[in-house]
C-alpha positions as CSV (number, residue, x, y, z in Angstrom):
1,M,-33.7,46.8,-23.0
2,S,-31.1,44.3,-24.3
3,D,-31.1,40.6,-23.5
4,E,-28.0,41.0,-21.4
5,A,-29.4,43.9,-19.4
6,G,-32.7,42.1,-18.9
7,F,-31.1,38.9,-17.8
8,T,-28.8,40.8,-15.4
9,S,-31.8,42.5,-13.9
10,M,-33.7,39.3,-13.6
11,F,-30.6,37.6,-12.1
12,Q,-30.2,40.3,-9.5
13,E,-33.8,40.2,-8.5
14,H,-34.2,36.4,-8.2
15,Y,-30.8,34.9,-7.5
16,E,-31.2,35.0,-3.7
17,S,-34.7,33.3,-3.9
18,V,-33.4,30.5,-6.1
19,L,-30.4,30.0,-3.9
20,R,-32.6,29.8,-0.8
21,Y,-34.9,27.3,-2.6
22,A,-31.9,25.2,-3.6
23,W,-30.4,25.5,0.0
24,R,-33.6,24.0,1.5
25,R,-33.5,21.0,-0.9
26,V,-29.8,20.1,-1.2
27,G,-28.1,21.9,1.6
28,P,-25.4,24.6,1.7
29,A,-22.7,22.6,-0.1
30,D,-24.6,22.1,-3.4
31,A,-27.1,25.1,-3.3
32,P,-24.7,27.6,-5.1
33,D,-24.1,25.1,-7.9
34,V,-27.8,24.5,-8.4
35,A,-28.5,28.2,-8.4
36,A,-25.7,28.9,-10.9
37,E,-26.8,26.0,-13.2
38,T,-30.4,27.3,-13.0
39,F,-29.3,30.7,-14.3
40,R,-27.0,29.1,-16.9
41,V,-30.0,27.2,-18.3
42,A,-32.1,30.4,-18.1
43,W,-29.5,32.3,-20.1
44,E,-29.4,29.6,-22.7
45,K,-33.2,29.6,-23.0
46,Y,-33.6,33.4,-22.5
47,D,-35.3,33.9,-25.9
48,R,-38.1,31.4,-24.9
49,F,-38.1,32.5,-21.3
50,P,-41.3,33.8,-19.5
51,H,-40.0,37.4,-18.9
52,D,-43.2,38.5,-17.2
53,Q,-43.1,35.8,-14.4
54,P,-39.6,34.3,-14.3
55,L,-39.6,33.0,-10.7
56,P,-41.9,29.9,-11.3
57,W,-39.8,28.9,-14.3
58,L,-36.6,29.4,-12.3
59,Y,-38.0,27.3,-9.4
60,T,-39.1,24.6,-11.8
61,T,-35.6,24.5,-13.3
62,A,-33.9,24.5,-9.9
63,R,-36.3,21.7,-8.8
64,N,-35.4,19.5,-11.8
65,L,-31.7,20.1,-11.2
66,T,-32.0,19.2,-7.5
67,L,-33.9,16.0,-8.4
68,N,-31.1,15.1,-10.8
69,L,-28.5,15.8,-8.1
70,I,-30.5,13.7,-5.5
71,R,-30.9,10.8,-8.0
72,R,-27.1,10.9,-8.8
73,D,-26.3,10.9,-5.1
74,N,-28.7,8.0,-4.5
75,R,-27.1,6.0,-7.3
76,R,-23.6,6.7,-5.9
77,D,-24.7,5.6,-2.4
78,A,-26.4,2.5,-3.8
79,L,-23.2,1.6,-5.7
80,V,-21.0,2.2,-2.6
81,D,-23.5,0.2,-0.4
82,S,-23.5,-2.7,-2.9
83,L,-19.7,-2.7,-3.0
84,S,-19.4,-2.6,0.7
85,D,-21.9,-5.4,1.2
86,D,-19.1,-7.9,0.7
87,V,-17.1,-6.3,3.4
88,T,-20.0,-6.2,5.9
89,R,-21.1,-9.7,5.1
90,N,-17.7,-11.0,6.2
91,G,-18.4,-10.5,9.9
92,A,-18.0,-6.8,10.4
93,E,-20.1,-5.5,13.2
94,E,-23.1,-3.3,12.4
95,D,-21.7,-0.2,14.0
96,H,-20.9,3.2,12.6
97,A,-17.2,2.5,12.5
98,G,-17.7,-0.7,10.6
99,T,-20.0,1.0,8.1
100,F,-17.6,3.8,7.6
101,A,-14.7,1.4,7.1
102,A,-16.8,-0.6,4.6
103,R,-17.7,2.5,2.7
104,Q,-14.1,3.7,2.6
105,A,-13.0,0.3,1.4
106,A,-15.6,0.4,-1.4
107,L,-14.6,3.9,-2.4
108,A,-10.9,2.9,-2.4
109,A,-11.7,-0.2,-4.6
110,L,-13.7,2.0,-7.0
111,N,-10.8,4.6,-7.1
112,S,-8.3,1.8,-7.8
113,L,-9.9,1.1,-11.2
114,S,-8.6,2.7,-14.4
115,D,-10.3,5.8,-15.6
116,G,-12.1,3.9,-18.4
117,D,-13.2,1.1,-16.1
118,R,-14.4,3.5,-13.4
119,E,-16.3,5.5,-16.1
120,L,-18.1,2.3,-17.3
121,V,-19.2,1.4,-13.8
122,L,-20.3,4.9,-13.0
123,L,-22.2,5.3,-16.2
124,M,-24.2,2.2,-15.4
125,S,-24.5,2.8,-11.6
126,W,-24.8,6.6,-11.3
127,E,-26.2,7.6,-14.6
128,G,-28.5,4.6,-15.0
129,L,-27.4,3.7,-18.5
130,D,-27.8,0.1,-19.7
131,L,-24.8,-1.8,-21.0
132,R,-25.3,-0.9,-24.7
133,Q,-25.6,2.8,-23.9
134,A,-22.6,2.8,-21.6
135,A,-20.6,1.0,-24.2
136,A,-21.5,3.7,-26.7
137,V,-20.4,6.4,-24.4
138,V,-17.0,4.8,-23.6
139,G,-16.5,4.0,-27.3
140,C,-16.5,0.2,-27.4
141,S,-18.9,-2.6,-28.5
142,R,-21.5,-4.0,-26.2
143,S,-19.6,-7.4,-25.9
144,T,-16.4,-5.6,-25.1
145,A,-18.1,-3.6,-22.4
146,A,-19.7,-6.8,-21.0
147,M,-16.3,-8.5,-20.8
148,R,-14.8,-5.4,-19.1
149,L,-17.7,-5.2,-16.7
150,H,-17.2,-8.9,-15.8
151,R,-13.5,-8.3,-15.1
152,I,-14.2,-5.1,-13.1
153,R,-16.7,-6.9,-10.9
154,K,-14.3,-9.7,-10.3
155,R,-11.5,-7.3,-9.4
156,L,-13.8,-5.3,-7.1
157,R,-14.9,-8.5,-5.3
158,H,-11.2,-9.5,-4.9
159,L,-10.3,-6.0,-3.6
160,L,-13.1,-5.9,-1.1
161,V,-12.4,-9.4,0.2
162,E,-8.7,-8.5,0.5
163,E,-9.6,-5.2,2.3
164,S,-11.8,-7.1,4.8
165,Q,-8.9,-9.4,5.9
166,P,-6.5,-8.4,8.6
167,I,-3.2,-7.2,7.2
168,A,-1.3,-10.1,8.7
169,D,-3.6,-12.6,6.9
170,R,-3.2,-11.1,3.4
171,Q,-1.3,-12.9,0.7
172,P,1.2,-10.6,-1.1
173,S,0.2,-9.7,-4.6
174,F,2.4,-8.8,-7.5
175,G,3.4,-5.2,-7.7
176,R,2.3,-4.5,-4.1
177,S,4.2,-4.8,-0.9
178,V,2.4,-5.8,2.3
179,I,3.7,-4.0,5.4
């Protein structure tokens, strides 16, 4: 039997099991992606794959992928929470609407960054890289990345404080009209 035929047979036999496993761990939105990635990895490693008992290997791979997804989501949530702390510290009530508004303000502030600046922040926050590693990924020196990060933090603080003020109290800024 060829590798492709063997893989196809294994995929057909175990896909539903892997999908159900992923569904229980990450929910219906991410489960198909985890299952697909599991089988992508299985295809890449098919020559070193345990052909007699593939399901435990597939579950292990799916488990590792779900843990990575959960860690990424936790880092994202921690970043959003830390960005929204400035907004909630400025007197916002501790209700769901206030929390939602603070989270939206934090996401809007993050999305207002340039692609390069956002990538630097996300590499450090979501991916857990240190400054030197993140600088290497974005293609700049550590000192340049440190200066960019300092400016990014300053800009985010400004945006979050501005967002927490009522519209009538905001000072107009260059390039932006206040309605």
